[in-house]
Every structure is written in structure tokens, then in C-alpha cells.
C-alpha positions in Angstrom: -16.5 -11.4 -1.2 -18.8 -8.4 -0.6 -20.9 -8.8 2.6 -24.6 -8.3 2.3 -27.6 -8.4 4.6 -30.1 -11.0 3.5 -33.3 -12.2 5.2 -32.6 -15.0 7.7 -35.2 -17.8 7.4 -34.5 -19.8 10.6 -36.8 -21.8 12.7 -38.3 -19.6 15.5 -36.7 -20.6 18.8 -34.4 -23.1 17.1 -30.8 -23.7 18.1 -29.5 -21.5 15.3 -31.6 -18.5 16.3 -30.7 -19.0 19.9 -27.0 -19.1 19.1 -27.3 -15.9 17.1 -29.1 -14.1 19.9 -26.4 -15.3 22.3 -23.7 -13.7 20.1 -22.1 -17.1 19.4 -22.3 -16.7 15.6 -20.7 -13.9 13.6 -21.9 -14.8 10.1 -24.0 -17.3 8.1 -23.0 -18.7 4.7 -25.9 -19.1 2.2 -24.5 -21.9 0.0 -27.4 -21.6 -2.4 -26.5 -18.0 -3.4 -22.9 -18.0 -2.3 -23.5 -15.0 -0.1 -22.2 -14.3 3.3 -24.7 -12.9 5.8 -22.7 -10.8 8.3 -24.4 -10.3 11.6 -24.5 -6.9 13.3 -21.8 -7.5 15.9 -19.3 -8.8 13.4 -20.1 -6.0 11.0 -19.4 -3.4 13.7 -16.1 -5.2 14.6 -15.0 -5.0 10.9 -16.0 -1.3 10.7 -14.0 -0.5 13.8 -11.0 -2.4 12.5 -11.3 -0.6 9.2 -11.4 2.7 11.0 -8.3 2.0 13.0 -6.4 0.7 9.8 -7.4 3.9 7.9 -5.7 6.0 10.6 -2.4 4.2 9.8 -2.3 5.9 6.4 -1.0 9.4 6.7 -3.2 10.9 4.1 -6.4 9.6 5.7 -5.1 10.4 9.2 -4.6 14.0 8.3 -8.3 14.6 7.6 -10.6 16.2 10.0 -12.9 13.7 11.8 -16.0 14.6 9.7 -14.2 14.2 6.4 -12.4 11.1 7.6 -15.8 9.5 8.5 -17.3 10.4 5.2 -14.4 8.8 3.3 -14.4 5.7 5.5 -17.9 4.8 4.3 -16.5 4.0 0.9 -13.3 2.2 2.0 -12.7 -1.5 2.3 -9.6 -3.3 3.7 -7.8 -5.5 1.2 -4.7 -7.6 1.4 -2.3 -6.9 -1.5 0.2 -9.6 -2.5 3.7 -9.3 -3.8 3.7 -9.1 -7.6 0.1 -8.1 -7.9 -0.6 -5.6 -10.6 -3.1 -2.9 -9.6 -3.0 -0.5 -12.6 -1.7 -0.6 -16.1 -0.7 2.3 -18.4 -3.6 3.4 -20.7 -6.2 1.4 -18.7 -9.0 3.2 -16.8 -8.4 3.4 -13.0 -10.9 1.2 -11.1 -9.7 1.7 -7.6 -7.8 4.1 -5.4 -5.5 2.4 -2.8 -4.4 3.9 0.5 -1.6 1.6 1.8 -1.3 0.7 5.5 1.7 -1.6 5.7 2.4 -2.5 2.1 4.6 -0.9 -0.6 3.6 -0.3 -4.3 6.1 0.4 -7.0 5.2 2.7 -10.0 6.9 1.9 -13.3 6.4 3.4 -16.7 6.5 0.2 -18.7 6.4 -3.6 -18.0 10.2 -3.8 -18.0 11.0 -0.2 -17.1 12.7 1.0 -14.0 10.8 2.3 -11.1 9.7 6.0 -11.0 7.9 6.0 -7.7 7.2 4.1 -4.5 4.0 4.4 -2.4 3.6 3.3 1.2 1.5 4.4 4.1 2.3 8.1 3.4 0.2 8.2 0.3 -2.1 6.6 -2.2 -2.2 5.0 -5.7 -4.6 6.3 -8.3 -4.3 9.9 -7.3 -4.4 11.1 -11.0 -8.2 10.9 -10.5 -7.9 13.9 -8.2 -6.4 15.8 -11.2 -9.3 14.8 -13.5 -7.4 12.0 -15.3 -9.2 8.6 -15.1 -6.6 6.6 -17.1 -3.4 5.4 -15.5 -0.1 6.6 -16.8 2.0 4.0 -14.9 2.0 0.4 -13.9 1.3 -0.1 -10.2 3.0 -3.2 -8.9 2.8 -4.5 -5.3 6.4 -4.6 -4.0 5.7 -5.7 -0.4 2.7 -7.7 0.7 0.4 -6.0 3.2 -2.9 -4.2 3.9 -4.4 -1.3 2.1 -7.7 0.6 2.2 -9.4 0.5 -1.2 -12.1 2.7 -2.7 -13.8 2.5 -6.1 -13.0 5.3 -8.6 -16.6 6.3 -8.8 -17.0 6.7 -5.0 -13.6 8.5 -4.8 -14.6 11.0 -7.5 -17.8 11.8 -5.6 -16.3 12.0 -2.2 -13.2 14.0 -3.4 -15.4 16.9 -4.4 -17.1 16.9 -1.0 -13.9 17.0 1.0 -11.8 20.2 0.8 -9.2 18.8 3.3 -8.8 15.7 1.2 -8.3 17.8 -1.9 -5.5 19.8 -0.2 -3.7 16.7 1.1 -3.8 15.0 -2.3 -2.6 18.0 -4.2 0.4 18.3 -1.8 1.0 14.6 -2.2 0.8 14.8 -6.0 3.4 17.5 -5.9 5.7 15.4 -3.7 5.3 12.4 -6.0 6.2 14.4 -9.0 9.4 15.6 -7.2 10.2 12.0 -6.3 9.8 10.8 -9.9 12.2 13.5 -11.1 14.7 12.6 -8.5 14.5 8.9 -9.2 14.9 9.4 -13.0 18.1 11.5 -12.3 19.3 8.9 -9.8 18.9 6.1 -12.3 20.9 8.1 -14.9 23.9 9.3 -12.8 24.4 7.2 -9.7 26.2 3.9 -9.2 24.0 0.8 -8.8 25.3 0.1 -5.2 24.2 3.6 -4.0 20.9 3.3 -5.8 20.2 -0.1 -4.3 21.0 1.2 -0.8 18.6 4.1 -1.5 15.9 1.8 -2.7 16.1 -0.5 0.2 15.9 2.4 2.7 12.8 3.7 0.9 11.2 0.3 1.0 11.9 -0.1 4.7 10.5 3.3 5.5 7.2 2.5 3.7 6.6 -0.9 5.2 7.8 0.3 8.6 10.1 -2.7 9.0 13.8 -3.5 8.7 13.0 -6.8 7.1 11.0 -7.5 3.9 10.9 -9.9 0.9 12.2 -8.9 -2.5 13.3 -11.3 -5.3 16.5 -10.7 -7.3 14.4 -10.5 -10.5 12.2 -7.8 -9.0 15.2 -5.8 -7.7 16.7 -6.0 -11.2 13.5 -4.8 -12.8 13.1 -1.9 -10.4 16.7 -0.7 -10.8 16.7 -1.3 -14.5 19.7 -3.6 -14.5 20.6 -7.3 -15.1 20.1 -9.8 -12.2 23.9 -10.3 -12.2 24.3 -6.6 -11.5 22.1 -6.9 -8.5 24.3 -9.6 -7.1 27.4 -7.4 -7.7 25.8 -4.4 -5.9 24.3 -6.4 -2.9 27.6 -8.4 -2.3 29.5 -5.4 -0.8 26.5 -4.4 1.3 26.4 -7.9 2.8 30.2 -8.1 3.3 30.1 -4.8 5.2 27.3 -6.2 7.3 24.9 -3.5 6.3 22.2 -6.0 5.1 21.6 -9.7 5.0 20.0 -11.2 1.9 18.9 -14.9 1.8 16.4 -16.4 -0.5 14.7 -13.1 -1.2 14.5 -12.1 2.4 16.3 -8.8 3.0 17.1 -7.4 6.5 18.7 -4.1 7.2 21.3 -4.7 9.9 23.1 -1.3 10.0 20.7 1.4 8.9 23.1 4.3 9.5 25.8 2.5 7.4 23.3 1.9 4.7 22.2 5.6 4.7 25.9 6.6 4.4 26.2 4.3 1.3 23.0 5.5 -0.4 23.2 8.5 -2.7 22.0 11.9 -1.6 18.7 11.2 -3.5 17.4 9.3 -0.5 17.6 12.4 1.8 16.1 14.6 -0.9 13.2 12.3 -1.5 12.6 11.9 2.3 12.4 15.7 2.6 9.8 15.9 -0.1 7.7 13.1 1.4 8.4 12.9 5.1 7.5 9.6 6.8 6.5 8.9 10.3 9.0 6.3 11.6 7.2 3.7 13.8 8.2 0.3 15.1 4.7 -0.7 16.0 3.0 -3.3 14.0 0.1 -2.3 11.8 -3.3 -4.0 12.3 -3.8 -7.1 10.2 -7.1 -7.3 8.2 -8.6 -9.9 6.0 -8.7 -9.6 2.3 -11.8 -8.5 0.5 -11.5 -9.6 -3.2 
């Protein structure tokens, strides 16, 4: 729900007004209009939290303070849930997403294999920076988490005012193109077990955790194989104690061993889109539909 400032009609000197002045109330719900009236202290707290969360995204963190502040004015924190579709091929782009601790898969068709993966190092919807306002891919949330969201209209306006943002997005677009080429080649020539290891490592890097949730059906779709094939590929990884996989919950137990199992595409993709490894938890923020 978007938060708005509305006139407060409260009894002068009444208990409600006294509680507000004492800082005991953060917001008021107007049931008649279904609006939430956010009071100044709570609004400042949310703005500070949004500022901190935005710095956890590498693209936003790389901006000079003045440009970062200008961009922040149009960003809102949202919680993206596993399986949520953010963009569809041939459909106008409504929002640009800057992930904080979630991962978003890019696929060419509803049942096609993955051609890209976006985490805190980048953004979804960057074709707007190239003058294209219609998506060419399906953007599907792979790992639940937080992202900073901006409307396409606000992004277009701000983008042309921020030279540093332009440079960062052009570099990132080039890295994403290189990743897509590498993944396509990987899907054509490498064994499923090596591709699965590569894909799990890429996911772990972007959610900054050794543990995450992925269903068998989702894995099969991203790798472009049958569900039975996912079982056949994951089995050896579990027996060698590289991962554990129970009811969709995957945990990387031996990262070095998994890296040795993955094809060389993992290293090549990592070189094109370097990620900052961090074990610290990212800030949690409430969803804003």
C-alpha cells in the first residue's frame, strides 16, 4: 500500500493526539478510505532503512552520493517471493528492480532454460537504459528476498540525469550479454551435473548464502531438462557430500568441491560479473505491493 500524508482530524488535546506527540504511534489507518497515514518519525525510519538497503545493491552502491540520493527518491523496498513473475516477453516494462538479497532468473520462454541470473550485483529491466521499453525475457523470482523497485517512468527520467548510473548500467548490460552467451553455450555442451553445480554456485553468490530453497520442478525448468534428470544429477553431489537437498531446501556443504565439479563457465561468468562475497545478513524490509 502506498503511504500518503492526509489531514488528521483528531480531538484537540485528546488521548490520540497526546500519544502522537509523545511518539507512541507510528501510523494511523483510515478505514473509510483504506489509506495509511504514516507519521514523520516512522516515515524517516523507513527512508533510512531504504537508504541502507539500497547500498547493499552493487549498482546503487557504486554511485556518487549526489546521484545515489537522487535515485533513492524514486525507490521503494519490496519483498519478492519465489515463483513471482516480474516481466514477460513482449510486455511493456513497468518497473526496474535492484535486488538486495533475492535472485531473479531470466528465461526466453515460459518453458525455456535460463539465460541469465540477477542478484545484488545488478538490476532487472535494464533494457530501458538502451531505449527499449518492452521486455525480451521472462523475469522469474528464483529466491525470495528484498529488492528496491522504481517505476519505468521515474527510471527513464532519472537515468538521463545521472551520468554515473549510465556508465554502471552500460557496463552491467555488457556483462549480462556475456553471461547469456556463456550460459547458452554451457547448456549445449556441458553435462547436467556440471551445469547444476555451476547454477547452484551462481545462486549462492547472488543470495549471499550457502542455503536456499529451490524446487525440483524449478531446477528442471532452469536447466532445460526433465525432473528425473535433476535427481540423477543431484544424487552424486549429495553422495559426495557437496550439497544436501531435502524438500527443496539446498545447502552447499563443500563449496570448493562443488566449484571443482562445476564446468569452467562458472569461473568465466564470475570474471565478467564479479560479486562481493559477504556473510553478513542483508537488512529485512517490509513489502510494498
